N, C-alpha and C positions, 0 to 999 in steps of 0.2 A: 504494499502497498503504502510503503514510504517513497518508496523509488519511482510507481507509477506518480504523485502529488511533486514530485522535484523534477519530471520528466513534464508534466503539464506547465508547472513553471519555467520551465526551460523555451518550453516551446508559445511560452505568451508574450514571454519578455523578446526573442528573438520574432516573432511575432507582430508587435511595438516597436520595434529599432531597426525596419528591415525596408535600407535603406532607396529614394529613388534612384534610378537606371534612365540614363541616355545609348542610342545607339541611330549612328549619323550612316544612312544611305549612302552606298562605295564610291554614286554620280550625287549624291550631295541633292537628289530631285525630294526628299524626307527625311523628316528627324521625326522617330521613336522613343517615348518614355512613359518607364512607369510608376506610377505608386504607391505602394498599399499592393492592391488586385486590379489596378487596374490598371489600363493600358490605351494608351493616345498617338495617334499619329497628325501628324503638321506635315501638309505635302508643300514647301519650297517652289511646284511648280505656278499654284496657282491661288499661297496665301490661303490655304482656310485645312481644315481639323478633315482627318479624312474617318470615317463612316467603315467599325469597323460587323463584319454580317461574323456570326458562330454561332448556331445554331444549337448549343451545347450552352450559354448563357455565356461564354470566355470564363476568365479565372476567379475561382469561388475564394483562395487567400493571396498573401503576397505572394507577389513576382521577384524567384532571387535569381533570376538570368533571362536579358533578351539579348536577339543576336543577329544581322543580317546575313546572307553570302553575300560569296565572293560576289558574283553575276549578279547580286542584288534584285532577284526574283524571288527568293525567298525569304521570310524571317521567321525566327524561332522563338520562342518564350516559354520557362518553367518553371514553377516556384514552390510553394509550405502546401499547396491542394495538389500533387502526387502528381502534375498534370504539366507534360510538353505538347505545346502546339506550335501549328509547319501553318504559315501564311502566306500565300501569293499576294506578293505587291503590287498585281496589275490590276488585280480586285478587290485585297484586300479582306480575302475572304480565307475562313480556314477550312485549309482542305485536309486534314492530319489531328488527329489527337492520340496520343502516347502514356497511359497511365504507368507508375513509375510506383515499386512499391517501396521506397521511402520519399523523401522530398528532398525536390534537384536544389544543387547549392548551383551547378554548373552547367554550359553546355555550349556545343563548337558545331559548324554546318562542315566538310568537307570542301575544300576548292572547288569538285567537280559537283555539289552540287547531292552526289547519289544518296549520300548517308547522313544521318544526325548524333550527334553523341553526344550524352550527359552521366551527370555523377550527380550521384545521390547523396544523404549524408554517413553513411557506412563506410562511405570509399570508393564503392562499386562505382565500373561504365562501365553503360551499354550503348549498344547499336543501334539505331533502327533505320532500316533499306528504305528510299525514300525514292528509288531509281523510280519506278513504275506513276507516278506524278503524274493523276488527273485533273487538272482544274477543271473541266466538265461540271465534276462532282456538286451539285446543293448540299451537303450536305456531311462533315468533317465524320472522311472515316478512318477507325479504329485500326491504332497499328502497335504488335505486340512486338518492346525492345527485347532484346539479348544480353547478355551480359560478357563486356570483353576483356577487361581486365581489372583489379581489386588495389586497394594500397591501403589492406587489410586495418577494416577499420577508425580509419584518418580519413578527419573533412578533406574530399577534394575542394580545393578553394577558387580551381581557376581549370580550364583546359583550351586546351588552342591545336590546330592539325595546322604544322608545319606549311611554308606557302610553297615547297612543292611537295608536297602530301603524299608524302615518305614519309611521316612522325608525324603519334600526337602527345602532345605533353601535358602533362598531367602535376598538377602543383598543388602540396597536402600544409596543413596546419602542422604536421610534423617537419619543418623545413622543406620537404626535400621535394627538387622537383626531376618526372622524370620522363623518360623522352623513348618512347615503345616504337618500334616500327608497327607502322597498320599495315598491317595485308591485303594482298588484293579480295580474300571473302576473309570479312572482317565478320560474316556470322561464324567465320569457326572460333570466335576469339582472338584474341593478338599476345603473340605468346613468344617475342622475342627482343627483347628489352636492348636497346641499343645503347642506352650512359647512363649514369642520375650526374647532374646539378647540384657538386652538391657548398655548403658555406652561410647560408644565411640559419643563424640565430633562431630567430625567429619564425611566423605565419608566413609563405607565401603571400602576398596575397594580389597580384597584377602582374601580368606575362605582355608582350612584348615585341614581333616580329623585328628585322634593319635591314637593308639590303648592306651588303660588303663587297668590293673588287676583291680582298682579298681570302675570300672564304664563300663556294660557291650557291653554300645549300644557305647563305645568308647567316646572320646571330642571332640571338635572343636576349632581350632587356630585362629585370626580373627585380618586384620592389616589395617590399619585407616590413615586416614586424619591428626589423631588427633599425632602421632606417632610415638602411642602405638601399643602394638600387647597384644591381650585377650585371656587368655582360659574360658573356657565355656565348663556347665556340660545343652551342646542346651537341654535337653531331660526336662532339667527344665530352662531353662532363666537363671542360677548360676553361677554369677559370681565365677572362682574360681585363677585368677593370674590375674596381669595388669606390663605386662612391659612394662617400658617408654623407650624405644628405644633413642628416641631423646634425655634426661636426661643424659641416660647410656654414649653416646659415646659423653661428651662433646660437644654440638651443636649447646645447648644454650649461649654458653656468648655472650650475644650482651645488651646494652641498648635498646633496642625495648624491642614495649610487647611483653609478650609471643606467642602469638596468630600469630604472623608475623615470629615468626622466624622457628617452628615445622615442621622439614620436614614430607613430606606422607610416608608413608609407600607403595611403590607400586606393590612389589603382592612381593610374599611365600611361602616358598618348603616344607614340613616336610618326616625324616622319619617316616616309620611307629608307631614306637613303643612312638617317639615325643621327642625322646633324644636329637635329632638337627632337629632345624630349619633353614635356612638361610631364611634371610631379605633384602632387595632390600628396597632401603631412599633413597628419592630425597632430595637433598639438592643444589638451586643456579646453577641446572640443569646438578647435579649431581651427582651418584649414589657410593652409600659404599655399600659391601656387607658383615652383620651382619653376623656373628657364633653364635646362639645362643644355650649353651650344658647346657641343668639342672639347677643353677643358676648365672653361669658363663655368659656374656660377651667379645666376643673378635668382632674385628672387621680388619678392611683393607684395603684403600683408593683403588680403581681402575681408571684406566686410558680409563678402556670398559665398558661402562653405558647399565648394561641391563635394558633393557623393559620388559620383559620375560622371566624366571627360570622354569622349573623343568626339572624333575629324572624319574626315572623308579623302582617300589620295585625292592627288593633285589639286587640292582646294584648302586656300589658305586658310578655314576658320578653325574653330577652338567651339567646341559645345559645349556647354554644362549643364550641369542642372545641381540644385540643391533639396532636399526634404530629406522625408521620416513617414511612414506610413502612423493614423491610430494613434499620433504624441497629443496632448493636448498644449494648444499653446493663445494666449488673447491676442495673436497679432496670426490670423489668417494666411499672410500673406507670405510668413517666412515659413509655414509648410513646403510650398513646392514656388521653381523658379526656374526658370533657364535662361541664359548667356550665350554668346556667343562672341567670342575674343579672335579678332585681325589680328595678323604676323607670327601665326602657325604656315610659315615656309620654310623649303625644305634651303634653303641659301642661305646658308650664317651670315653672311657676310650683310644680307639684307635685316639680319634678325639680332634686333634688340632691341632692348627693354621696352625704353622710348617709345617702340617704332609699334608696340603690341596696342593693345586699346578696343575696351567695349563698345562691342558693336550698341546702338540704340534698334527703336525698335522700326527704327524709317528707314535703317542700312541694311537690315536685311535681306538676304537675296531674294527675288519671285517674281514672278510675270505679272501680277497683278501691282498697282500703282504704289506709293509708296506710302503713303495715305490707309491705303487701302489695306494693304498690307502691315501695318502700324495697325490697325483696328482689328481687322483678326488674329492677330498674337495674341492680344490683349485679351483676347476672347477665347483663344486653343488655353491661356493661363487662368483664364480664370474656369473655367472649365476642372483644370485639373482643379488648383482648391476643393472647388467643391466636390468632389472623386472621394476627398481625402476624410 
């Protein structure tokens, strides 16, 4: 009885603090945001909110992961209701629904759009074959997930496919990053481990890939609760560089023990060539946005508190969302907010702190007129707030 009571309290706490998440279409034609169990999509083509079609009624509990496919044709969402939903981004209709045995913590779509992988609270990774997509279905088709690998009861915090599709990378709360060969027949399981990227001393919170001339498969960037951002040759598991973000920005001015003052890295986003990495750093319930450019590190304290960041390739905008579900506040405007920041570009010679700026509503790209777009964005933001 006591164990059941503790589990119920844990589930209630995690539901209350589920962060708002943001994902950007690869061609930046839409931006998706989840707040609690609510999923909202905003079209940047006509400056309007997109109507989602799901005959099952959508998610019933906090959404923990959202993701566009590399082509932008598909979108997936999953969370505490033990559901993974696959959406067609042309019609924004839910075409597949997958039931998980446990709550979903992370998910990813293979580069060819043939498979969806997701991880649950017990550290098991499942794969779903969606290669037979039928976009004409009027109701979601139930799909069965097959387990392919496990981290043995360690909660998986991040799940990614490598850019070349050869590997599936999983990170967990026990400081590990595992690189597994993604098999040609994944429904039979993924049994070959390529490498482990070991070095973090706290949970791994986020991953991103960057291209590099010296490494054909690219490199991996990771962020952690140990306040570091690390650069990896993930194929060999070799650690190439470490940026101690907490120390660099002067956050360790304390007489307390070191482990008590290190701020966690909560999210990161990188340009394709890795010349610019944006890092969200948490400290005392506040978050700073860090700009890492080559060997330099600049920062600016934000009154805006992002819980998730994202960008689209070849577009110089960084998108941020702040918010959490089921939190009580006298000011509802604090619960959810979306911002776009200019200057997120791969040209390091042009990327300086002074050239980055938060865009006003009238500056958000879209086909509609600036004033019309601004009104629609405001209405979209209000719709997000009303759903909290």
